[in-house]
N, C-alpha and C positions, 0 to 999 in steps of 0.2 A: 211810280210811273209819273212822268211829267204830264200835267193836265194843261189844256189850253182853253182860252175863253171861247164861249159859244160864238158861232158864226151863223148868219142866216143861211148861207149856202157854202158848201165846200165842193170845189171842182177837183176831182181825182183824175190824174193823168197817168196812163201807162207810158212806158219809155220805148221799148223796141217796136219798131214799125208803127208807132203812134206819133212820137215826137222826133224819133231818130231812125234813119234808114238802116235798120239792122241787116236787111238782105244785102245791101251794098257792103257792109262791114264783112259779112261772111264771104262775099265774092272776093274781096281784097285778101282776106286770110287764105282762101282757097288758092288764089293765084300765087301768094307768097309761099305756101307749102309746096306747090308744084314746082316753082322756080328753085327752091332750096333743096327739095328732097325727091322730086319726081312724082309722077301721077299715082303710082302704086302707094307710096307713102301718104300722099294727100288723101286718097280714097280710104286708106286704113284709119287715118285720123278721124275722118267724118263718120266712119262706121263705129268707132269707139265713142264718138260724140253722141251719136244716136242711141247707142246702148245705154249710155249714162243718162241721157234725157229720159228714156223709158224708166230707168230705175229710180231717178230722183224726181221726175216730173217737171224739171226746168232745165234750161241750157247751162252747162258748166264747161266753159271753154278751157279753163286752166286744169280742171279735173280730167278732161279728155286728154290734154297734153301730158299730164302726169301718167296716165295709163299708157299713152304712146311711149313715154320714156321707159317704162318698165319693159317694153319690148325692144328698146334700143338704148341700152344702158351706156354705150360707149360712143355716143354721137354728140360732140360738143356744139353742133349747130342748133340743138334744141334750145340752148340758152338764148339764141337770137330770136327764136319763135316766141319765147316768153316775153322778150323785150318788145317785139312787134305788137303783141296784145296789150301789154301794160302801157306802152307809150303811144298807142294808136291815136291819131288826131280826131277824136270823136266829134269835136265841134264842127268839123267840116262835113259831117254826115247828118247834122240836124236838117230836118225837112224845112224847106222855105216857109217862113211864117210861123215856125214852132214857138220861138220866143215871143213873137207878137201875140200869138194865141194865149200864151200864159199871161202876158201882161193885160190883155183885154179881159180875160176871165178874172184876173186878180183885182180888177176895178169893181167887179160885181160880187165878189165873194173871196174866199180863201182858196189858194191853189196849193195842191199837195201832190207830190210824185208818189204813186203807188205801183210798185213793180215787183216782179218775181226775179229771183236769181241767187247766186252764191254770195258769200259775205265779203269777198275780195274784189272780184272783177266787176260785178255790177255796180257797186258804189263808185269804183274807179271810173267807170263809163259815165255815170251821172255827173261826177265831179268834173272830169276833163271836157265833157260836152258843154259845160256851162249851165246845165239844168239845175244843179244843186244850188248855185247862187241865184238863179232866176226865181226859185221858190223860197229863198231865204232859209235854206236848210230843212225845209219841211219835206223830208224824204222817208218813205217807208219801203223797205225791201224785205219780202217774205219768201218762203219756199212756195207757198200756195196762197196768194193774196185773197182769193175768194173764200178761203176758210178762216180768215182773220178779220172779218168785218166788225166783230165786237170790239177788238182791240183798236181798229181804225176809229170807230165811233167814240171810244173812250178818250182817245188822244185828240181827236178833232170833232168836237160836238157841233152839230148843226141841225137846223130844221129840215134841211133838204140836201141831198148829195147828187152830184152829176159825175158819172164815170165815163171817161173817153178812152176807148181801147180798140185794138184791131182784131180782137178775137170775140166772136159771138158767144163762144162757150163760156168765157169769163163773164161777159155781160149778162148772159142768161142766168148763170149761177148766182151772181150778185143780186139780180132782180128778184130771184126766188126767195131771198132772205129779206131784203129791204123793201120790196114791193113798191108802193106808191111814193115812198120816201126817196126813191132813186130814179133819176132820169138817165137813160143809157144812150150813148152816142157812139156809133160805129165809125171808126176812121178807116175808110176803104183804101188802105195802103198796105203793101206787103203781101206775101204769098197766102197767108191765112185768110185775110179779108177778101181776097180775090178768088179763092178756091170755091167753085160751085158746090162741092160736096159739103164744105164747112157751112156755107150759106144756107144750104137746104136742110141741114141737120138741126138747126135751132130757130126759134122764132125771131123775127126781125127786131132790131133795136128800136128804141123810141124814135131816134133820129139817126141820120148818117151824113157824113161829109166825105167828099171825094178826096180831100186833102186837108191836113190839119190847119193850114193857113186860112181856111174858110171861116174858122172861129174868130179870126181877127178881122175879117171882112164882112161878116154877116150883118143883117139888120139888127140894130141894138134891141129892138122890141122882142125879136125872136129869142135872143140870148137872155134877156132879162126875164122872159117868160119861164125860164127854167129855174129862176131863183125865187 
């Protein structure tokens, strides 16, 4: 396993609804499915998507499409759906200030993408969005990232970690393992971060931002205090 030099602080960034507006991506896909196949087929795809999410614990867009295909073996339009996903212009869905936030944190420590997802579509999303290049290839994609903290620490050793995510569940799980070695920041973007039930189910993060761009605009002393 490749080791990297110690860093005083490592900033770990989630992708979906943290740096990139994944809710908007889903809305675009939903509109595409309805336009090409109709509402019933659109709804069936999302039902399969949710079934697979429960089974796997992460979103698998291509896996759901494969399951949909098994129910529609003679529909050539499915090839266009796969192209829509693989060729989607993810860079257009970055939140305003996302790249600036990475750059700002990168001046204070090391920035790393830490995401959940499948082994094909999620890396494609990170690459096409420009996030891969923005962190110089420091990208980790796991099935359940909160269960892989030992591997994260082995690859990116640091005196302190900062995790920026839109899910309190993930931040809470990571805090329970790393304790005071971790500062958690909730990005209050997307449906998870704005769901009152989600917010009530877990303790608050150490800090929160209304939008990811605030990390590029905040007081220097506040951000340096996390390092």
